[in-house]
C-alpha positions in Angstrom: 233.1 101.6 -21.4 231.8 98.6 -19.4 234.3 96.4 -17.6 234.5 92.9 -18.8 233.1 90.4 -16.3 235.8 88.5 -14.5 236.1 84.7 -14.7 236.1 82.6 -11.6 239.0 80.4 -10.8 237.0 77.3 -11.7 236.1 78.8 -15.1 239.7 79.6 -15.9 240.8 76.1 -14.8 238.1 74.4 -16.9 238.9 76.5 -20.0 242.6 75.8 -19.5 242.0 72.1 -19.2 239.8 72.0 -22.2 242.4 73.9 -24.3 245.2 71.6 -23.1 243.2 68.5 -23.8 242.5 69.8 -27.3 246.2 70.4 -27.9 247.1 66.9 -26.6 244.5 65.4 -29.0 245.9 67.3 -32.0 249.4 66.2 -31.0 248.3 62.6 -30.9 246.8 63.0 -34.3 249.9 64.6 -35.7 252.2 61.9 -34.4 249.9 59.3 -35.9 249.9 60.9 -39.3 253.7 61.4 -39.2 254.1 57.7 -38.3 251.8 56.8 -41.2 254.0 58.6 -43.7 257.3 57.4 -42.1 256.6 53.7 -42.5 256.6 51.7 -45.7 253.2 50.3 -44.9 250.6 52.8 -44.0 249.9 53.0 -40.3 246.6 54.5 -39.0 246.5 55.8 -35.4 242.9 56.1 -34.3 242.6 58.8 -31.6 239.6 59.1 -29.2 238.8 61.2 -26.1 236.1 61.4 -23.5 235.0 60.0 -20.1 237.3 58.8 -17.3 234.7 56.2 -16.5 235.9 53.7 -19.2 239.5 55.1 -19.3 241.1 51.9 -17.8 239.2 49.8 -20.4 240.2 52.0 -23.4 243.8 51.9 -22.2 243.7 48.1 -22.1 242.0 48.0 -25.5 244.7 50.1 -26.9 247.4 47.7 -25.6 245.6 44.5 -26.8 244.3 45.9 -30.1 247.8 47.1 -31.1 249.2 43.6 -30.8 246.7 42.3 -33.3 247.6 44.6 -36.2 250.6 46.9 -36.1 249.2 48.9 -39.0 246.2 50.1 -36.9 246.8 51.6 -33.5 244.5 53.3 -31.0 245.0 56.0 -28.4 242.6 57.4 -25.8 242.7 60.7 -23.9 240.4 60.9 -20.8 239.1 64.5 -20.7 235.4 64.0 -19.7 232.3 63.2 -21.6 231.3 66.7 -22.6 234.8 67.6 -23.8 235.0 64.4 -25.8 231.7 65.1 -27.6 232.8 68.7 -28.3 236.1 67.5 -29.8 234.6 64.8 -32.1 231.9 67.3 -33.2 234.7 69.6 -34.3 236.5 66.8 -36.2 239.2 66.5 -33.6 239.9 62.8 -33.3 238.2 59.7 -34.7 235.8 58.9 -31.9 234.7 60.0 -28.4 233.4 58.0 -25.4 231.0 58.7 -22.6 227.9 58.0 -20.7 225.4 60.7 -21.7 222.9 60.3 -24.5 223.5 62.6 -27.4 221.0 65.5 -27.8 219.2 66.0 -31.1 221.3 69.1 -31.6 224.5 67.2 -31.1 223.4 64.4 -33.5 222.4 66.9 -36.2 225.2 69.6 -35.9 228.0 67.1 -35.4 226.7 64.3 -37.6 227.1 62.1 -34.6 225.8 58.7 -33.6 226.3 56.7 -30.4 226.9 53.0 -30.1 227.1 51.1 -26.8 230.5 49.4 -26.2 230.1 48.0 -22.6 227.7 48.0 -19.6 228.6 50.0 -16.6 227.0 50.7 -13.2 227.3 54.0 -11.2 227.4 52.9 -7.6 226.8 55.0 -4.5 229.9 54.5 -2.2 230.3 55.4 1.4 232.6 55.5 4.3 231.1 54.6 7.7 233.9 52.9 9.7 231.6 51.5 12.5 228.9 50.2 10.1 229.6 46.6 9.1 226.2 45.7 7.6 225.1 46.3 4.1 223.7 49.8 3.8 220.4 50.1 1.9 219.1 53.3 0.2 216.3 54.2 -2.2 216.6 56.6 -5.0 214.4 59.0 -3.2 216.6 59.1 -0.1 219.8 59.4 -2.3 218.1 62.4 -3.9 217.5 64.0 -0.6 221.1 63.4 0.5 222.5 65.0 -2.7 220.0 67.9 -2.4 221.2 68.5 1.1 217.9 67.7 2.7 219.1 64.7 4.6 222.2 65.8 6.6 223.1 63.1 9.1 223.6 59.4 8.8 221.0 58.6 11.5 218.3 60.6 9.8 214.8 58.9 10.0 214.7 58.4 6.2 217.9 56.3 6.3 217.1 54.6 9.6 213.8 53.4 8.2 215.5 51.5 5.4 218.2 50.1 7.7 216.4 49.0 11.0 219.1 46.5 11.8 222.0 49.0 11.7 223.0 51.3 14.5 223.6 54.4 12.4 226.0 57.0 13.8 225.0 60.6 14.5 227.5 61.9 12.1 227.2 64.6 9.4 227.0 63.3 5.8 229.9 64.6 3.7 228.6 64.6 0.1 231.2 64.2 -2.7 230.1 64.9 -6.3 231.6 65.4 -9.7 232.1 68.7 -11.6 230.5 69.7 -14.8 230.8 67.7 -18.0 231.1 64.2 -16.5 229.2 61.1 -17.8 228.8 59.6 -14.4 226.8 62.8 -13.5 224.4 62.0 -16.4 223.8 58.4 -15.3 223.4 59.3 -11.6 221.0 62.3 -12.2 219.0 60.3 -14.7 218.3 57.7 -12.0 217.7 60.3 -9.2 215.3 62.3 -11.5 213.3 59.1 -12.1 213.2 58.4 -8.4 212.4 61.9 -7.1 210.2 64.6 -8.7 211.9 67.2 -6.4 215.4 66.3 -7.7 214.1 66.3 -11.3 212.7 69.9 -10.8 215.7 71.3 -8.9 218.6 69.5 -10.7 217.4 67.4 -13.6 219.2 65.0 -15.9 222.5 66.5 -16.9 226.2 66.0 -17.3 226.7 69.4 -15.5 224.5 69.5 -12.3 224.4 72.5 -10.1 224.8 70.6 -6.9 223.4 72.4 -3.9 225.8 70.7 -1.5 229.1 68.8 -1.5 232.7 68.9 -2.5 233.9 68.1 -5.9 236.1 65.2 -7.2 237.5 65.8 -10.7 238.2 62.3 -11.9 236.6 58.9 -11.1 239.8 57.9 -9.3 239.7 61.1 -7.3 236.1 60.3 -6.2 237.2 56.8 -5.1 240.1 58.2 -3.2 238.2 61.0 -1.5 235.4 58.8 -0.2 237.8 56.1 0.9 239.8 58.6 2.9 236.9 60.7 4.3 234.9 59.1 7.2 231.2 60.0 7.0 231.3 60.6 3.2 229.1 59.4 0.3 229.8 59.7 -3.4 229.2 57.8 -6.6 231.6 56.1 -9.0 231.8 53.5 -11.7 231.6 50.0 -10.3 235.1 48.8 -11.1 236.7 51.7 -9.3 234.8 50.8 -6.1 235.7 47.1 -6.5 239.4 47.8 -7.0 239.6 50.1 -4.0 237.5 47.9 -1.8 235.0 50.7 -1.0 231.6 49.8 0.5 228.7 50.0 -1.9 225.1 50.8 -1.3 222.4 48.3 -2.1 219.9 50.4 -4.1 216.1 50.0 -4.3 215.1 49.1 -7.8 211.8 49.6 -9.8 210.6 46.1 -8.6 211.0 47.1 -5.0 214.2 45.0 -4.4 217.4 46.2 -2.9 220.1 45.2 -5.4 223.9 45.5 -5.3 225.9 46.3 -8.4 227.3 43.3 -10.3 227.9 42.1 -13.8 224.7 40.0 -13.4 222.5 42.9 -12.2 223.8 45.1 -15.1 223.0 42.4 -17.6 219.5 42.0 -16.1 218.8 45.7 -16.5 220.1 45.6 -20.1 218.0 42.5 -21.0 214.9 44.1 -19.5 215.2 47.2 -21.7 216.7 45.8 -24.9 215.1 42.4 -25.3 213.8 41.2 -27.7 214.5 43.8 -30.4 218.2 44.5 -29.4 218.4 47.7 -31.5 217.8 50.6 -29.1 221.4 51.6 -29.0 220.8 54.9 -27.2 218.4 53.6 -24.5 218.5 54.7 -20.9 219.0 51.6 -18.7 218.4 53.4 -15.3 215.6 52.2 -13.1 214.9 49.3 -15.5 212.2 46.8 -14.6 212.9 43.4 -13.2 213.7 42.1 -9.7 217.4 41.5 -10.5 218.1 44.8 -12.3 220.6 47.2 -10.7 218.8 50.6 -11.0 221.8 52.8 -11.9 223.0 50.8 -14.9 224.0 52.4 -18.2 225.7 51.9 -21.5 229.1 53.5 -22.0 228.9 54.7 -25.6 231.4 55.4 -28.4 230.4 58.5 -30.3 231.2 58.5 -34.0 231.0 61.1 -36.8 229.3 59.8 -39.9 229.9 59.7 -42.7 233.7 59.8 -42.5 235.6 61.9 -45.1 238.6 59.6 -45.0 238.1 56.1 -46.4 241.2 54.6 -44.8 240.4 55.9 -41.4 236.8 54.8 -41.7 237.9 51.3 -42.6 240.3 51.2 -39.7 237.6 52.4 -37.3 235.3 49.7 -38.6 238.0 47.1 -37.9 238.3 48.5 -34.3 234.6 48.4 -33.7 234.3 44.8 -35.0 237.2 43.8 -32.6 235.5 45.7 -29.7 232.3 43.8 -30.4 234.0 40.4 -30.4 237.4 39.7 -28.8 237.5 43.1 -27.1 234.6 42.2 -24.7 236.8 39.7 -22.8 239.1 42.5 -21.8 236.1 44.5 -20.5 235.3 41.7 -18.1 239.0 41.4 -17.0 239.0 45.2 -16.3 235.9 44.9 -14.1 233.3 46.1 -16.6 230.3 44.1 -17.9 230.2 42.8 -21.4 227.2 43.4 -23.7 224.7 40.5 -24.2 225.4 38.4 -27.3 222.2 39.4 -29.2 223.1 43.0 -28.8 226.7 42.4 -29.9 225.5 40.7 -33.1 223.3 43.7 -33.8 226.2 46.1 -33.2 228.6 44.2 -35.4 226.0 44.5 -38.2 225.7 48.2 -37.5 229.5 48.7 -37.6 229.7 46.9 -40.9 226.9 49.1 -42.4 228.9 52.2 -41.4 231.9 51.3 -43.5 
């Protein structure tokens, strides 16, 4: 009789976290349903799960949306993009959220669609205490760093892009994200477009097999690790870098310009890809054309199961979507994200109404 293969510690932890997040989601659903039966007026608690990248925004949305209509509430559980897609595919929850494009298999088997809710940027962040000038890197050099081919900060590839900086002879400490993370998808999508070697060795995926580096579980963990580790480099959603005051790399874009992340450079990338049709809701925005486009821009999507089998929950979800695509956008800006362009918001409001 063959011995069963043993699981690694990381596999056990990942499975335990997945099971616990599933239980938490079921508990939120149960509490919502109990509350609905306990009140004279029916209360619907919409429950979503997914990426940590937009978690601060969904938490803010939950607070503000609940003030609008006490009969419709929203809760969000940050468990990672892949886990969120898995849960909504198995009818656990009302929506999921993340930064990876759905596969044809996910769309077909889970009856899923994705709609953008906000613009984000995944920014390379670094910690070089003695460097006070803006660091510039290309996608190709970033790919070499995260493949482990460029190992020191004064390597010729980096020095060539930063002739005005006295770069230290210090080892590069790479920090990356573990499997199932939406920021992995956006970052590897850009690096795969910039480097054929990276595309061949790693590819576009939420679960890269990183050849070098240490792992940071959550977006906040990534920010903390880079901020507290001299010589390190990582990548995180823009608002995490801004709130923690972490230096950001200016990245070479498709037009040959070094561009820093900002609401304006995210909007420029979106406009370059979406205009004038404004209906390509699942488009990749990375390496978008245009001199002002930040090259690691992406939508953050909400994943929905259609059609819904519960008319009251479908109506409540439609109400939430209409709010997200109108008043909800102002809170995205306040939380450090970038709102969607008005023509795209108009198209999304129409799509949300069609789903009801």
